[in-house]
C-alpha positions as CSV (number, residue, x, y, z in Angstrom):
1,X,0.2,-0.2,0.0
2,X,2.9,2.5,0.9
3,X,4.3,1.7,-2.4
4,X,1.2,2.6,-4.4
5,X,1.0,5.8,-2.5
6,X,4.6,6.8,-3.2
7,X,3.6,5.9,-7.2
8,X,0.6,8.1,-7.0
9,X,2.7,11.1,-5.7
10,X,5.1,10.5,-8.3
11,X,2.4,10.8,-11.1
12,X,1.0,13.9,-9.3
13,X,4.2,15.8,-9.1
14,X,4.8,15.0,-13.0
15,X,1.6,16.3,-14.2
16,X,2.0,19.4,-12.0
17,X,5.4,20.3,-13.4
18,X,3.8,19.8,-17.0
19,X,0.8,22.1,-16.0
20,X,3.2,24.8,-14.7
21,X,5.2,24.7,-17.9
22,X,2.6,25.2,-20.4
23,X,1.0,27.9,-18.0
24,X,4.1,30.0,-17.4
25,X,6.0,29.6,-20.9
26,X,4.0,32.0,-22.8
27,X,4.4,35.3,-20.4
28,X,6.8,34.3,-17.9
29,X,7.1,38.0,-16.5
30,X,3.5,39.0,-16.3
31,X,1.9,39.5,-13.0
32,X,0.2,36.4,-11.6
33,X,-3.4,36.7,-11.4
34,X,-4.7,36.4,-7.8
35,X,-8.3,35.4,-8.5
36,X,-8.0,32.4,-10.2
37,X,-6.7,30.2,-6.7
38,X,-9.7,31.8,-4.7
39,X,-12.2,30.3,-7.2
40,X,-10.9,26.8,-6.7
41,X,-12.4,24.3,-4.3
42,X,-11.4,23.7,-0.8
43,X,-10.2,19.6,-2.2
44,X,-7.6,21.5,-4.4
45,X,-6.3,23.9,-1.9
46,X,-4.9,21.4,0.1
47,X,-3.3,20.0,-2.6
48,X,-1.7,23.4,-3.9
49,X,1.0,23.3,-1.6
50,X,2.1,19.9,-2.3
51,X,2.3,20.5,-6.1
52,X,3.8,23.9,-5.3
53,X,6.6,21.9,-3.6
54,X,6.7,19.2,-6.2
55,X,7.3,22.1,-8.7
56,X,10.6,22.8,-6.9
57,X,11.4,18.8,-7.4
58,X,13.8,17.7,-10.2
59,X,12.5,16.7,-13.2
60,X,13.8,13.3,-12.9
61,X,10.2,12.3,-11.0
62,X,7.6,12.5,-13.5
63,X,4.1,11.1,-12.9
64,X,0.2,12.1,-13.9
65,X,-1.3,14.9,-11.9
66,X,-5.0,13.4,-11.8
67,X,-4.2,11.1,-9.0
68,X,-2.9,13.8,-6.7
69,X,-6.5,14.7,-5.8
70,X,-7.0,11.0,-4.8
71,X,-3.8,11.3,-2.9
72,X,-5.1,14.2,-1.1
73,X,-8.5,12.4,-0.1
74,X,-6.5,9.4,1.5
75,X,-4.9,12.0,4.0
76,X,-1.7,13.8,4.1
77,X,0.2,11.6,6.2
78,X,1.4,9.3,3.1
79,X,2.0,12.5,0.9
80,X,4.0,13.8,3.5
81,X,6.1,10.3,3.6
82,X,6.4,10.8,-0.4
83,X,7.7,14.4,-0.2
84,X,10.9,14.1,1.4
85,X,11.8,11.6,-1.3
86,X,11.9,14.4,-3.9
87,X,14.2,16.4,-1.8
88,X,12.4,19.7,-1.9
89,X,8.9,19.3,-0.7
90,X,9.9,19.8,3.1
91,X,7.4,22.8,3.5
92,X,4.2,20.4,2.8
93,X,4.5,19.0,6.1
94,X,3.3,22.1,7.9
95,X,0.7,22.8,5.5
96,X,-1.9,20.2,6.0
97,X,-1.9,21.0,9.6
98,X,-4.0,23.9,9.5
99,X,-6.2,24.2,6.5
100,X,-7.6,28.1,7.3
101,X,-3.9,28.9,7.1
102,X,-3.5,27.3,3.7
103,X,-6.6,29.0,2.3
104,X,-5.3,32.5,3.8
105,X,-2.0,32.1,2.4
106,X,-2.8,30.3,-0.9
107,X,-3.0,33.6,-3.3
108,X,0.2,34.8,-1.6
109,X,1.8,31.6,-2.1
110,X,0.9,31.3,-5.6
111,X,2.4,34.8,-6.4
112,X,5.4,33.9,-4.5
113,X,5.9,30.5,-6.6
114,X,5.7,32.3,-9.9
115,X,8.4,34.8,-8.6
116,X,10.6,32.0,-7.4
117,X,10.5,30.2,-10.9
118,X,11.3,33.6,-12.7
119,X,14.4,34.0,-10.2
120,X,15.3,30.3,-11.0
121,X,15.2,30.9,-14.8
122,X,17.3,34.1,-14.3
123,X,19.7,32.0,-12.4
124,X,19.8,29.0,-14.8
125,X,20.6,31.1,-17.8
126,X,24.0,32.5,-16.6
127,X,24.7,28.7,-15.5
128,X,23.9,27.7,-19.0
129,X,26.3,30.1,-20.6
130,X,28.8,28.9,-18.3
131,X,28.4,25.4,-19.3
132,X,28.5,26.6,-22.9
133,X,31.8,28.4,-22.6
134,X,33.2,25.4,-20.6
135,X,32.3,23.2,-23.7
136,X,33.7,25.4,-26.2
137,X,37.1,25.7,-24.1
138,X,40.1,26.6,-26.2
139,X,43.2,24.5,-26.9
140,X,45.7,24.1,-24.3
141,X,48.3,26.6,-24.2
142,X,51.9,26.7,-24.0
143,X,53.9,27.8,-20.9
144,X,54.8,30.7,-22.9
145,X,51.6,31.8,-23.8
146,X,50.0,31.3,-20.3
147,X,52.9,33.4,-18.6
148,X,51.9,36.0,-21.3
149,X,48.3,36.1,-20.4
150,X,48.8,36.0,-16.6
151,X,48.8,39.9,-16.0
152,X,45.5,40.1,-17.8
153,X,43.9,37.0,-16.0
154,X,40.8,38.3,-13.6
155,X,38.8,36.3,-11.2
156,X,35.8,35.4,-13.3
157,X,32.8,36.6,-12.0
158,X,29.7,34.5,-9.9
159,X,26.5,33.9,-11.9
160,X,24.6,36.6,-9.5
161,X,27.2,39.3,-9.9
162,X,28.0,41.5,-12.8
163,X,31.9,41.8,-13.5
164,X,33.2,45.4,-12.5
165,X,34.1,47.5,-15.9
166,X,37.7,48.1,-16.7
167,X,38.7,51.8,-17.3
168,X,40.9,52.9,-19.8
169,X,43.8,53.9,-17.7
170,X,43.7,50.1,-16.2
171,X,43.6,48.6,-19.6
172,X,46.6,50.8,-20.6
173,X,48.8,49.9,-17.5
174,X,48.7,46.4,-18.1
175,X,52.0,44.7,-18.9
176,X,52.9,44.4,-22.4
177,X,53.1,40.7,-23.5
178,X,56.7,39.3,-24.3
179,X,58.3,36.1,-24.9
180,X,59.9,35.4,-21.6
181,X,63.3,34.1,-22.1
182,X,64.9,31.5,-19.7
183,X,67.1,33.3,-16.8
184,X,70.5,33.9,-17.6
185,X,73.2,32.3,-16.0
186,X,74.7,34.2,-13.2
187,X,78.5,34.5,-14.2
188,X,81.3,35.5,-11.8
189,X,84.4,37.1,-13.2
190,X,86.5,34.1,-12.7
191,X,83.8,31.3,-13.7
192,X,81.9,31.6,-17.0
193,X,78.2,30.6,-17.2
194,X,77.0,26.9,-17.3
195,X,76.4,26.2,-21.0
196,X,73.1,24.2,-20.3
197,X,71.7,27.4,-19.0
198,X,72.7,29.4,-22.3
199,X,71.7,27.0,-24.6
200,X,68.3,26.6,-22.9
201,X,65.0,28.0,-25.0
202,X,67.3,28.4,-28.3
203,X,65.1,25.8,-30.0
204,X,61.7,27.4,-28.6
205,X,62.6,30.9,-29.6
206,X,61.2,32.8,-32.5
207,X,63.2,33.1,-35.6
208,X,64.6,36.6,-36.2
209,X,63.1,37.6,-39.4
210,X,59.7,35.9,-40.9
211,X,58.7,35.0,-44.3
212,X,56.2,37.8,-44.7
213,X,58.9,40.9,-44.2
214,X,58.5,41.9,-47.7
215,X,56.3,44.9,-48.3
216,X,54.1,45.5,-51.0
217,X,57.2,46.8,-53.4
218,X,59.2,43.6,-52.5
219,X,61.7,45.6,-50.3
220,X,62.8,43.7,-47.2
221,X,61.4,45.0,-43.8
222,X,63.8,45.0,-40.9
223,X,62.3,43.5,-37.6
224,X,63.7,43.4,-34.4
225,X,64.8,39.9,-33.2
226,X,62.2,38.3,-30.9
227,X,64.8,36.1,-28.9
228,X,66.4,37.7,-25.8
229,X,69.7,38.4,-26.4
230,X,70.5,37.4,-23.0
231,X,70.2,33.7,-24.0
232,X,73.2,34.1,-26.0
233,X,74.9,36.7,-23.9
234,X,75.2,34.9,-20.7
235,X,79.2,34.6,-20.4
236,X,79.1,38.6,-20.9
237,X,81.0,39.4,-17.7
238,X,84.2,37.3,-18.8
239,X,84.0,39.0,-22.0
240,X,84.2,42.3,-20.5
241,X,87.1,41.3,-18.5
242,X,89.1,40.2,-21.5
243,X,88.3,43.3,-23.5
244,X,89.5,45.3,-20.4
245,X,92.8,43.4,-20.3
246,X,93.3,43.9,-24.2
247,X,93.5,47.6,-23.6
248,X,96.1,47.2,-21.3
249,X,98.1,45.1,-23.5
250,X,98.7,46.7,-26.6
251,X,102.3,47.7,-26.5
252,X,103.6,44.2,-25.5
253,X,106.3,42.9,-28.0
254,X,105.9,39.8,-30.1
255,X,107.7,37.3,-28.1
256,X,105.9,38.4,-25.1
257,X,102.1,38.3,-26.9
258,X,102.6,34.7,-27.7
259,X,103.6,33.7,-24.3
260,X,100.8,35.8,-22.8
261,X,98.4,34.2,-25.4
262,X,99.3,30.8,-24.4
263,X,98.8,31.4,-20.7
264,X,95.5,33.3,-21.5
265,X,94.3,30.5,-23.3
266,X,95.1,27.9,-21.0
267,X,93.2,29.9,-17.9
268,X,90.2,30.3,-20.0
269,X,90.4,26.5,-20.7
270,X,90.8,25.7,-17.1
271,X,87.7,28.1,-16.5
272,X,85.5,26.5,-19.0
273,X,86.4,22.9,-17.8
274,X,87.8,21.8,-21.2
275,X,91.3,21.0,-22.3
276,X,93.7,23.2,-24.1
277,X,94.2,22.1,-27.9
278,X,97.7,20.9,-28.9
279,X,97.3,22.4,-32.0
280,X,97.4,26.1,-30.5
281,X,99.9,25.4,-27.7
282,X,102.5,23.8,-30.0
283,X,101.8,26.7,-32.7
284,X,102.5,29.6,-30.2
285,X,105.5,27.5,-28.9
286,X,106.8,27.2,-32.6
287,X,106.2,30.9,-33.2
288,X,108.0,32.0,-30.1
289,X,111.1,30.0,-30.9
290,X,111.4,31.7,-34.4
291,X,110.6,35.2,-32.9
292,X,107.4,35.4,-34.8
293,X,104.0,36.3,-33.9
294,X,101.4,33.3,-34.3
295,X,98.8,34.6,-37.2
296,X,96.7,31.5,-38.0
297,X,94.4,29.4,-35.7
298,X,94.0,25.9,-37.7
299,X,91.3,23.8,-35.9
300,X,89.7,21.8,-38.9
301,X,87.3,19.4,-37.2
302,X,88.1,16.9,-40.6
303,X,91.9,16.8,-40.0
304,X,93.2,13.4,-38.5
305,X,94.1,14.8,-35.2
306,X,90.5,16.1,-34.5
307,X,88.3,13.8,-36.5
308,X,86.9,12.1,-33.3
309,X,87.1,14.9,-31.1
310,X,85.8,18.0,-32.9
311,X,85.6,21.5,-31.3
312,X,82.6,22.4,-29.2
313,X,81.1,25.9,-28.0
314,X,83.1,25.9,-24.5
315,X,86.3,25.7,-26.6
316,X,85.5,28.5,-29.0
317,X,84.6,30.8,-26.1
318,X,87.9,30.0,-24.2
319,X,89.8,30.2,-27.5
320,X,88.3,33.9,-28.7
321,X,88.2,35.4,-25.2
322,X,91.9,34.5,-24.7
323,X,92.5,36.2,-28.1
324,X,90.7,39.3,-27.2
325,X,92.7,39.6,-23.7
326,X,95.9,39.8,-25.6
327,X,95.8,43.2,-27.1
328,X,99.3,42.7,-29.0
329,X,98.2,39.0,-30.8
330,X,98.4,39.1,-34.3
331,X,95.7,36.4,-35.1
332,X,94.6,37.1,-38.6
333,X,93.0,33.8,-39.7
334,X,90.9,31.6,-37.8
335,X,89.7,28.4,-39.3
336,X,87.0,26.5,-37.4
337,X,85.3,24.4,-40.4
338,X,83.8,20.8,-39.7
339,X,83.2,21.2,-35.8
340,X,80.2,21.2,-33.5
341,X,79.8,24.6,-33.2
342,X,76.2,25.9,-32.6
343,X,74.4,29.4,-32.1
344,X,76.0,29.8,-28.6
345,X,79.5,29.5,-30.2
346,X,78.3,31.7,-33.0
347,X,77.3,34.2,-30.6
348,X,80.7,34.5,-29.3
349,X,82.3,34.8,-32.5
350,X,79.8,37.7,-33.3
351,X,81.1,39.6,-30.1
352,X,84.6,38.7,-31.1
353,X,83.9,40.7,-34.5
354,X,82.3,43.6,-33.1
355,X,85.7,44.2,-30.5
356,X,88.5,42.8,-32.8
357,X,90.0,44.9,-35.6
358,X,92.7,42.3,-36.9
359,X,90.9,39.3,-38.1
360,X,91.2,39.2,-42.0
361,X,89.7,35.4,-42.8
362,X,87.0,33.5,-40.6
363,X,86.0,29.8,-41.8
364,X,83.0,28.5,-39.5
365,X,81.8,26.2,-42.4
366,X,80.1,22.6,-42.0
367,X,79.1,23.2,-38.3
368,X,75.5,23.4,-36.5
369,X,75.1,27.1,-36.7
370,X,71.4,27.7,-37.2
371,X,69.4,30.9,-37.7
372,X,70.0,32.7,-34.5
373,X,73.7,32.2,-34.7
374,X,73.5,33.5,-38.3
375,X,71.7,36.6,-37.3
376,X,74.1,37.5,-34.9
377,X,77.0,37.0,-37.0
378,X,75.3,39.2,-39.8
379,X,74.7,42.1,-37.3
380,X,77.9,42.1,-36.1
381,X,79.3,42.4,-39.5
382,X,77.2,45.4,-40.2
383,X,79.8,47.6,-39.1
384,X,82.8,45.4,-39.4
385,X,85.7,46.7,-41.9
386,X,88.3,44.2,-41.2
387,X,87.0,41.0,-42.1
388,X,87.9,40.3,-45.6
389,X,86.9,36.6,-46.3
390,X,83.8,34.7,-44.6
391,X,82.9,31.2,-45.2
392,X,79.5,30.1,-43.7
393,X,78.9,26.9,-46.1
394,X,77.2,23.9,-44.6
395,X,75.1,25.4,-42.0
396,X,71.3,25.1,-41.9
397,X,70.2,28.8,-41.4
398,X,67.4,28.6,-44.1
399,X,65.8,32.0,-45.3
400,X,65.4,33.4,-41.7
401,X,69.3,33.7,-41.2
402,X,70.1,34.1,-45.2
403,X,68.0,37.3,-45.4
404,X,70.0,38.9,-42.6
405,X,73.2,38.0,-44.6
406,X,71.9,39.4,-47.5
407,X,71.0,42.5,-45.6
408,X,74.5,42.5,-44.3
409,X,75.9,42.3,-47.7
410,X,74.1,45.7,-48.4
411,X,75.4,47.4,-45.6
412,X,79.2,46.0,-45.0
413,X,82.0,47.9,-46.5
414,X,84.7,45.8,-46.0
415,X,84.1,42.0,-46.9
416,X,85.5,40.9,-50.3
417,X,84.8,37.1,-50.2
418,X,81.5,35.4,-49.3
419,X,81.0,31.8,-49.4
420,X,77.1,30.8,-48.7
421,X,76.8,27.3,-50.2
422,X,74.5,24.5,-49.0
423,X,72.8,26.5,-46.4
424,X,69.2,25.7,-47.0
425,X,68.6,29.3,-48.4
426,X,65.5,29.7,-50.5
427,X,64.4,32.4,-53.3
428,X,63.7,35.5,-50.6
429,X,67.2,35.4,-49.6
430,X,68.6,35.2,-53.1
431,X,66.1,37.9,-54.0
432,X,67.3,40.1,-51.2
433,X,70.7,39.3,-52.3
434,X,70.5,40.8,-55.7
435,X,69.1,43.9,-54.5
436,X,72.1,44.0,-52.0
437,X,74.5,43.7,-55.3
438,X,72.8,46.7,-56.6
439,X,74.6,49.0,-53.7
440,X,77.5,47.0,-52.6
441,X,80.9,48.3,-53.7
442,X,83.3,45.8,-52.0
443,X,82.4,42.3,-52.7
444,X,84.4,40.6,-55.4
445,X,83.6,36.8,-54.7
446,X,80.1,35.3,-54.1
447,X,79.2,31.6,-54.1
448,X,75.5,30.7,-53.7
449,X,75.5,26.9,-54.3
450,X,73.0,24.5,-54.0
451,X,69.9,26.7,-52.4
452,X,66.6,25.2,-52.0
453,X,64.3,26.5,-54.7
454,X,61.0,25.2,-55.4
455,X,59.8,27.7,-58.1
456,X,60.3,27.2,-61.7
457,X,59.9,30.7,-62.5
458,X,63.5,31.6,-61.8
459,X,62.5,34.9,-60.0
460,X,65.5,35.1,-57.7
461,X,68.0,34.4,-61.0
462,X,66.0,37.2,-62.5
463,X,66.9,39.7,-59.5
464,X,70.4,38.5,-59.4
465,X,71.3,38.9,-63.2
466,X,69.7,42.2,-63.4
467,X,72.2,43.3,-60.3
468,X,75.0,41.9,-62.2
469,X,74.6,44.2,-65.1
470,X,74.9,47.2,-62.9
471,X,77.5,45.8,-60.2
472,X,80.8,47.1,-60.8
473,X,83.2,45.4,-58.3
474,X,82.1,41.4,-58.3
475,X,84.5,39.6,-60.2
476,X,83.5,35.8,-59.4
477,X,80.1,34.1,-59.2
478,X,79.4,30.7,-58.6
479,X,75.4,29.3,-59.1
480,X,76.0,25.5,-58.8
481,X,72.9,23.6,-58.6
482,X,70.4,26.2,-59.0
483,X,68.3,24.3,-61.3
484,X,68.9,26.8,-64.1
485,X,67.1,26.2,-67.1
486,X,67.8,27.5,-70.8
487,X,65.3,30.6,-70.3
488,X,67.3,31.6,-67.1
489,X,70.8,31.1,-69.1
490,X,69.5,33.4,-71.7
491,X,68.6,36.1,-69.3
492,X,71.8,35.8,-67.4
493,X,74.0,36.0,-70.8
494,X,72.1,39.0,-72.0
495,X,72.8,40.9,-68.5
496,X,76.2,40.0,-68.4
497,X,76.8,41.2,-71.7
498,X,76.5,44.7,-70.0
499,X,79.0,43.6,-67.0
500,X,82.8,44.7,-67.3
501,X,84.1,43.2,-64.0
502,X,82.9,39.5,-64.0
503,X,85.9,37.3,-64.6
504,X,84.9,33.7,-63.3
505,X,81.3,32.0,-63.8
506,X,80.7,28.8,-62.3
507,X,77.2,27.1,-63.7
508,X,78.0,23.7,-62.8
509,X,75.2,20.9,-62.6
510,X,72.4,23.0,-63.9
511,X,69.7,22.2,-66.7
512,X,71.5,23.6,-69.4
513,X,70.9,21.9,-73.0
514,X,71.4,22.7,-76.7
515,X,68.5,25.4,-76.6
516,X,70.9,27.9,-74.7
517,X,74.1,27.3,-76.4
518,X,73.5,30.2,-79.1
519,X,73.3,32.9,-76.2
520,X,76.3,31.1,-74.3
521,X,78.3,31.4,-77.5
522,X,77.6,34.9,-77.9
523,X,78.5,35.7,-74.2
524,X,82.0,33.9,-74.8
525,X,82.6,35.6,-78.2
526,X,81.7,38.9,-77.2
527,X,82.7,39.3,-73.6
528,X,86.6,39.7,-73.3
529,X,86.4,40.2,-69.4
530,X,85.6,36.1,-68.6
531,X,88.7,34.2,-68.1
532,X,87.3,31.1,-66.5
533,X,84.0,29.1,-67.1
534,X,82.4,26.1,-65.8
535,X,79.9,24.3,-67.6
536,X,80.4,20.7,-66.3
537,X,77.5,18.3,-65.5
538,X,75.2,20.0,-68.1
539,X,73.8,18.7,-71.6
540,X,74.9,20.8,-74.4
541,X,75.5,17.5,-76.6
542,X,77.5,17.9,-80.1
543,X,75.5,21.1,-81.2
544,X,75.9,23.4,-78.2
545,X,79.6,22.1,-78.0
546,X,80.1,23.1,-81.9
547,X,78.8,26.5,-81.1
548,X,80.9,26.9,-78.3
549,X,83.9,25.7,-80.2
550,X,83.3,28.5,-82.8
551,X,83.2,31.4,-80.3
552,X,86.4,29.9,-78.4
553,X,88.3,31.0,-81.7
554,X,87.1,34.8,-81.3
555,X,87.9,35.0,-77.5
556,X,91.4,35.5,-76.5
557,X,91.2,36.2,-72.4
558,X,89.6,32.5,-71.7
559,X,92.3,30.6,-69.8
560,X,90.2,28.0,-67.9
561,X,87.3,25.9,-69.6
562,X,85.6,22.9,-67.7
563,X,82.8,21.3,-70.1
564,X,83.1,17.7,-68.6
565,X,80.1,15.4,-68.5
566,X,78.1,17.3,-71.3
567,X,77.0,14.2,-73.5
568,X,79.5,15.6,-76.1
569,X,80.2,12.9,-79.0
570,X,82.9,12.5,-81.4
571,X,81.8,15.2,-83.6
572,X,81.2,17.8,-81.0
573,X,84.7,17.2,-79.3
574,X,86.3,17.3,-82.6
575,X,85.2,20.9,-83.1
576,X,86.4,21.7,-79.5
577,X,89.8,20.5,-80.5
578,X,89.9,22.9,-83.2
579,X,88.3,25.7,-81.5
580,X,91.1,25.3,-78.9
581,X,93.8,24.9,-81.4
582,X,92.7,28.5,-82.7
583,X,92.1,30.2,-79.6
584,X,95.7,29.0,-78.3
585,X,95.2,30.5,-74.6
586,X,94.0,27.7,-72.6
587,X,96.1,26.9,-69.4
588,X,93.2,24.6,-67.8
589,X,90.8,22.3,-69.7
590,X,88.4,19.8,-68.1
591,X,86.9,17.7,-70.6
592,X,86.8,14.0,-69.1
593,X,83.3,12.4,-69.1
594,X,82.4,12.8,-72.7
595,X,82.1,10.4,-75.6
596,X,85.5,10.1,-77.4
597,X,85.6,8.8,-80.8
598,X,88.8,7.9,-83.1
599,X,88.3,11.2,-85.1
600,X,88.4,13.4,-81.7
601,X,91.0,11.5,-80.3
602,X,93.7,11.8,-82.9
603,X,92.8,15.8,-83.1
604,X,93.4,16.3,-79.4
605,X,96.8,14.4,-79.7
606,X,98.0,16.7,-81.9
607,X,96.4,19.8,-80.1
608,X,97.4,19.1,-76.5
609,X,100.9,18.5,-77.9
610,X,100.8,22.2,-79.4
611,X,99.7,24.0,-76.4
612,X,102.8,24.5,-74.1
613,X,101.0,26.8,-71.9
614,X,98.5,24.1,-71.1
615,X,99.6,22.8,-67.5
616,X,96.4,21.2,-66.3
617,X,94.4,18.8,-68.2
618,X,92.1,15.9,-67.0
619,X,92.7,14.2,-70.5
620,X,95.6,12.0,-71.1
621,X,96.5,10.7,-74.8
622,X,98.7,7.5,-75.2
623,X,99.6,5.8,-78.1
624,X,98.9,2.0,-78.2
625,X,100.2,-0.1,-81.3
626,X,100.3,3.3,-83.6
627,X,96.8,4.3,-82.4
628,X,96.1,7.2,-80.0
629,X,94.0,6.0,-76.9
630,X,92.3,8.5,-74.4
631,X,92.9,8.1,-70.6
632,X,91.9,10.0,-67.6
633,X,95.0,12.0,-65.9
634,X,94.5,11.8,-62.2
635,X,97.5,14.1,-61.6
């Protein structure tokens, strides 16, 4: 019987909820009608508080409302037992105790019920908005982004309170967002920073220049380096000490400078926890015995002595700080190629270039220098006027570091030779390099072999060739492995006809065919300044070789020719031999890798013997049983 009563109470509660939803939905904010509950009979008056309390109950207890009347007839006691099970009908315990009070309070209760329902709806709306915002929660942010947003975070308002407005002055005083770099290591004058703290954060830092830094006119727009300089400048205190020691040591003699440099180098190696290199200490000792100043530091990582123990960043720091501390040192050439130097070592080299005015040649090719280290080097060379030769080949700096190097070429006033081979630079760097060549007045030799180019339009080559038509100082240019086509070669030859300074052109390993041989022959015959031409590993074939041979007869300045591996047959090689005999000025010839026949072999045997000035040729002619045969001269 008790279960049946509970069931009836549940059904009555469900119907009451459904009735309230229908009546309150059209106009939830209208004033409640006071006269309606007064007309209802007394039997329904007693059930009103029960329905009212059941309306506050959760939606999980549905039941029809017709049986609520039957429940009221049987008595209020069973109904009171069912109400606590719903959780919100505790007030119904007092209502059946006094019927008169229920009648008197009924209109007021109905009015309060509708007001409570309106309040509940207004409270549920912000709660639903908060749930929707929680569902659309953004992706988790990196620690750097979290640190950036911490100053702007505020305590979220509760559903019942409105957030306080933020004034304009408060918005202006919020701290600006910036990339938080790792804390630099504290350095005492005698002990350099821990390298693990110096290198921390280099990979996560943003690059110095982004790909979209060209404005609508195609000009390069400089942007400040996002990465904190303190990351790479951690051992700065030791560097300042070395600089001050240099200023006090300018007047030391040559012999004494070698001794001081040796002592300073050993001390700095001890501070950095590395061993001194025998190549440096022995070189200083030998120079001291001969009474000369040591001028070169040779630390080739691919040498037999260093092949298994290559140079690292701490050793570079110790070396350069010791050289800088001895103001009377005469170090002019430093070769650190094929080692394990990273951006940290490159930052130390950049500081050395800013403070030193004696270094002439620097070779850091085939290391692990990235875009950040390259950017530091380029900035240091903006105002450097002492360095004459720089080799950065084999360091993956991409367009991020390559564009800063191109910008440096446009501003530097001392660099004469620059080698940027196999550095993963793209058409943006080459385009900017062409613009820099328009203003540079000191660069003599430029090598840009093997870039990463994915466009077939050859826009970068067009920019470089146009700059060559105006540039008046460049004498040597290497564009190996550029994927140059016949169309690009035609444009280059056309612009080079207006150039009066270029003497060496290297176009090996491109996609040149017989189609461009006409413009190539016109360049050779009409430009008398070119003395060295490398066309190896292309596809000129017999027709291209014949046209080139005709041009050789009109050119008396070419002394170095390389046409190896060009798919030239016997007829084309015979024409080349005739052109060489007519030209008579070739001193170096590379022609191996083509298809020699008996006709070309016989003529080359005669021509090579009639050119006494030819001292370097990869072709060897031998007579076997009275018949000339071709061989490769590996000497």
